[in-house]
N, C-alpha and C positions, 0 to 999 in steps of 0.2 A: 610391183609387186602385188597389187592391189588386183589384177587380175589371173596370177598364178592363185594368191588365196582365194578366188571365186570360183577356179576349176578346180581346189583339193577338197572344199568345203563338199560338196555332191561326194563324191569319192568316201571321205570320212566318212559321211552322215552313212550313204550305202554300206558300208564294210561291216558298223557299228550295227546295223538291224539287221543284217544278215549273220551278226555272230550270234546274236540277242534269239532273232528264228532260230536256229542250229540247237541254243541251248537248249531253248524250251521243247523240240523235236527230242535233244537225245536225255534230256529229263523225262518226258512221258513214257517215253518207250524204253529206260534204260531201271528205270522205277518199278516195271512191271513187269518185267526178264527177270530183277533180283529177289524182287516176294514171291515169283512161281517156281523159280529155280530152289528160295531159299527152303523150303518148306511146303509138305502136303497138307501141312494144317489151316493153309488160310486160300485154298486151291474151293469152290463151288464147281463139278460139271453137271454141265446135262446130257443122257444118255434117253433117247426116244430109239426105245426096239418098235420096227411095222409088225404089225399083224401076220404077213407071208413076205415072198418074193416078189409076190404079183405085181406089177406093174401101179396099179391101182393102188395098192394098199401101199406102194412105196410113194407116192405121190400125196397119199392121205398124212403118211412120217411125215414129209417131207413140210408140207402145208402147219402139220399141230408146231414143230417145230419152229415157223415163222409167228406162229400167234403164242408162241412162249417165248422167244427172243426180246420181242421190244417190251415185255411188264418188267425186267429185268434193268433194264437200261441205267438209270438211275441209281443205283445202285453203287455208291462211295466205296466200299466195304466187304472182306469178306463178311463180317457179321452181321452188317447192311442185308444182306445179300440173302444169308441163312434165315433173318429174324423176316425178311416180306416173306420168306419162301413159307413160313411158318405158321405167320399168322393171315396169309392170304393161299394159303394151300386150296382151298372150295372155290374160289375164283379163278383160280388155276387151272383145275377142275372143270368149271364148268365152262373154261374155256375150250378146252380140249376137246371137250363134250361137242360144245358148237360145232367145230369145223366138222365132228364125223356126221353130226346131223346136215350139215352142209353139202355134204359129199352123198348122204344118202344109204350108210352102211349101219350094218346093228350090232358092231362088235359096241364094247364098252372103254375105258381107259380107265388103266391104276397110275397112280401117282405114288411114289417110294421115295421116302431121303435116306440115305445111308450111306452104309460104306460099300463099293463099287468095285472094280477088278476093273483096269483100264490097262494097253501094252503102253510099250515106247509112245511115245508121239512128240514132232518137234515143230511150234509155232511159232514162227520168223525171229528161229535161233534162240525159242525159250525151249530145252530139253526137259518133256515129262515123264520121269522113267518108270517102265512098267510096275504096278503097283494098284493098292487103293486106297480107292480118292472118293471122299465124302462130294456125292450128289442126287440129284433127282432124278430118278428113272422113272419115266414116260414107258410105260407098254401100253400099246394097242392089241385089243382083242387076244388070239393067241400068242401072240410076242413071234412070234416065228419065223421072221422076216429080219432082213439085214439094218442093219442101225448106224443111227448117227452121233455120232456126240464131239463135243467141244466143253470148251471152259466160260463157264456164266462168270465165275469170278475167279482173278483176273478178268476181264471183259476180253476174252479170245474170240469170242463166235462171231467171227467177218461174214456173211457171205455177200454175194454179187446180187444184180436186180433180179438173176434169172433165178435168184436161189441156192448158188452153188457156193460152198465152200471158196474161201479166199485163202490161196496159198502165199502164206506172211513171205516167204522168201523171196518172192517175183514180185512183192508190193513198190509200188514206185511210186513218188510225192511230184510234184508240180508246183516249185514259188513262183509265183508273180516278179516275186524279189530277185530271183536269180533272173529271168528273162528278162526284165527290166534291167538290169547289168547284160546278161548279153549285148542286149541290142546296146548297149551303149559302148559295148569292147571293154569294160571293166568284168569280165568275166571269162573264164577260159572253161572249156573241159578237157578230159587228161585222155 
């Protein structure tokens, strides 16, 4: 009987750890989805408009986006993100201008905060209907080029290492716990 207890203990422990991990993941993603679907009032979006559709201007637009996104990583609420934007607008402007200068462009950047119209968009199962959302709009130069947008808060501006937006519907998670359970024969895929 002691041997049976010793064999079952790792199994029960593994199941408990897996249940806790799954609960944490579902809670983290479920809360963002619920908040986003509930109201446009708690959403802060980012809208970056390129100077033109020229390949160079489009690349500069993405570099500006990449400079802005890390600035908002620490925001824990819509209010945090908006307050930070209002109190640090000059720093955000300077960061955008730095990117333009590094690229040798002679056009400027204009930042505005206000309601902006966006089309329907689905971010990993969270549907944002067409409508007006509070947004930081970044207009580069003449702002006649294609634009890029995402949701700053809740934080849904995910990009890959090469700067492409992450398709949340195709996002996959890896778990060392599940891999361990598979290795000892306790996890089976459907």
